[in-house]
Structures are given as C-alpha cells and as structure tokens.
C-alpha positions, 0 to 999 in steps of 0.5 A: 074815911081813914082817921088820923091821930097825931103823936107829937105837937111840934112844928112838923106836926103842925105842918102835916095837920094843916095839910091833912085838914086842908085836903080833906083828911079827918084828924080826929085826935092828938097826943102829947106828953102833957095834957096842956100841950095836947090841948093847945094843939087841939085847939089851934087846929080844931081837933076834937080830942086830945090826950095827955099821953102817947099811950092814951092816943094810940088806944083811942078806938077812933084813930086808924093811923098814927102820925109819928112826929116826935124827935128822931130817937123816939121814932121807933118806940113811938111807932112800936107803941102805935103798932102794938095798939093795932094802929097803922103808922107814918113815921117821920124821916129819918125813919129810925136811928139805925137799921135795927130799929127800922127792922123792928118796925117792919117786923111789927107791922107785918106781923100784925097785918098793919102798914108802916110807911116812912114820911119821906114826903119828897117821894110822892111830890109831883116833880119827882113823879115827873122826874122819874118819867123823864128818866124812864123815857130815856130823855137823859140816857143812861144815868151816871151821877146824882149830885144833891145837897142839903145845908141849913144854918141851924141854931148854934145852941148846944142844948138844941136839938140839932147839936144834942147827940142824945136827940139824934142831932147833927147834919146827917140824920136831920138834913143828910137823910134827904140827899141820901134818900134822893140817891136811893130813889134815882139810883137804887142801892149803892154798892160802896159807901165813902164818907168824910165829916167834920164834928161839932164840939158836942160830938155830932157831925157838922159837915158830911160828905158822902159818895155812893158807888153802884154797879152800873158805874154811876156815882152819887155825890151828897153833902150836908152841913148844919151851920151854913146854908147851901143852895139845896139843889140837885142834879141828875146827870145822864149820858144824853142830858141832865135834870137840874132841880131848883131849891129846894129839891126835896120840897115841891119845886121845879126842874129843867131837862137839858140836852148835852148842848145846854138847850132846854127840852123841858121845864117842869113846874107844879102848882101846890096848895099847902105845903105838899105833905098830903101826898104822903098821907094819900099814899098811906091811905091807899095801902090801908084801903088795899089791905097793906103791902108796900108803896112802890115809891117808898117800899118799907123794905127800902126804908130799912136799907136806907137806914143801913146805908146811914149806919155805914156812913156813921161808921165811916165818920165815927159818929156815935149816938147815946 
C-alpha cells in the first residue's frame, strides 16, 4: 500500500487527510514548521508520527508520497524538497507561482523517476468524468464556448493570505485557477489570452476577467473575484446543446444537458462520500503503481502549460509578486 506524508497542517491538509483515511489510504506521518503544530495535527487525525520540520517529514523512510499543502509560494520549494528526498508529490493548486517553478518540479520528478501531480481535484470528480463523455459522444455538438466563474467573499484583513502579495494573494492564483484549469480541461491550450483586472489596496488582483481564444474559433469567458461571492457555476456551450454545471462547478456537483430548445436531455447527480479529494489520491497511486508517467486527466506537462497561461494573464493585468 502507498503510504502518505502530509506536509502542512492547515485546513486543506485536514480535509485531504480526512478523505484519505475515510477511503482506506494510509497516512503515516505529518510535518510542520514546529513540533507542536505537527503533534496537534497528528493527534487530531490519529497519525502515528509527527515531524517538527519539513526536512524530517521527507526523510521519513515510511513515507512514499508527500501531499504538499502549504501556501502558494512554498509549493515549489516544498515539492522539490520532497522529490530530492526520493518522494512522489501531490502538490496543491495552484501548482506553483509561475511556469519556471512548474518546469523545475517537472524536471526534478522526471530526472528521478518520480511522480509529480497537481492536486486539481476537479479533474477526477464523477461529474467531470461524465461531462467529458457527453462532449465526446457529440451530444452537444461542437463546443463553442466555456463560461466559468469563481468568486468568494474572503477576509478583508490586509495581512491575511488572500490579500498578501508575499503569500501569493489575490483572486487569480487562489480562485481563478479553477476556471482557468476548467477551460484547459474542456478546450485545451488557448491560442490567445486577454485579461482585465481591478487591484486591491495591497496590490493583488481583486477582480479579474479572462478571455481565451482557440484555433477552432471557440472562446472561454472566465471571471474571478475575492470580495464578493458569485454563483460559481459553469456552462459548456455547443452547437447542438449545452451543459449547465451547478454550484460549485469545481467541487462534487450536478449538471444538466439541454438541447437548443432548452429540453433537458440528461440530469447528472453523483453520490460522494467525504469531500471528494480521494479521487486525486487514487490517481497518483495508480501512477506510482504503474512506475510513473502522466495522468491523462491532469498531465504534468499541462500543469506546466497552465502556469504559463497564468503568467500570461498576470502580464496583461500587471500583477507582480514578491
């Protein structure tokens, strides 16, 4: 059985650990920047070993794969630390801060024969599996547009993670990665990128609108915002129908397939136990068991290219990080 080490002790680490344990995955260790934090997390989740540094965690001989759940700017250094110690890595989204960091992780993994996978959990959820089947069988015809929104009302604390440029704050990296990755998932690599944005007083993006164009003539219209909660739904529009995903499109949800006369062709609903993060764990364990490679639902090469798209967006809106 593949054994897991959790790097980081925040909320997303707790959610992932719960789903891993609920679905029979073996979590053997946790690491934090302090022994006390690691010990508290281990006690809360019944994890047998805790480590007071990330270096100790990745050196643990009982750990096969490390789940990197630290703030955005630490994803690349933490993933590289684990890879250099011979561990496979599942790295929270956004995969990195930019394309250069993503390329460094990809090179480190490939050169060592290890698996690196972006924890874009949406890719493996049941509704996304069925959505791709509906598109592939031609039910909605040729896909012409993707529309997706991710807007939340986050803390207004200027020192908080969402507004702090030193922590990779702003709507784009934290929230916008979901609609951007969704558009890549449905339509592939964009041909052109346009974007407009409104900054916060701290210098990160408060609200960003993105337009992707494609060689086929299709378009993706994507929005994200951090100080107002939106509908958080998505639509895939084809020449013979459309797919309307309910909130929240990036988490386990339902959808409807409609014809051009608005008749419901199909209604999809899935029953999920836990939060649904176990599917990405299953994906990386399959890759490890197979001896490596890239998952077709979230190829490492695409994670690198998506960070390139994020770089393009930031260039167009003038967003800079420390």
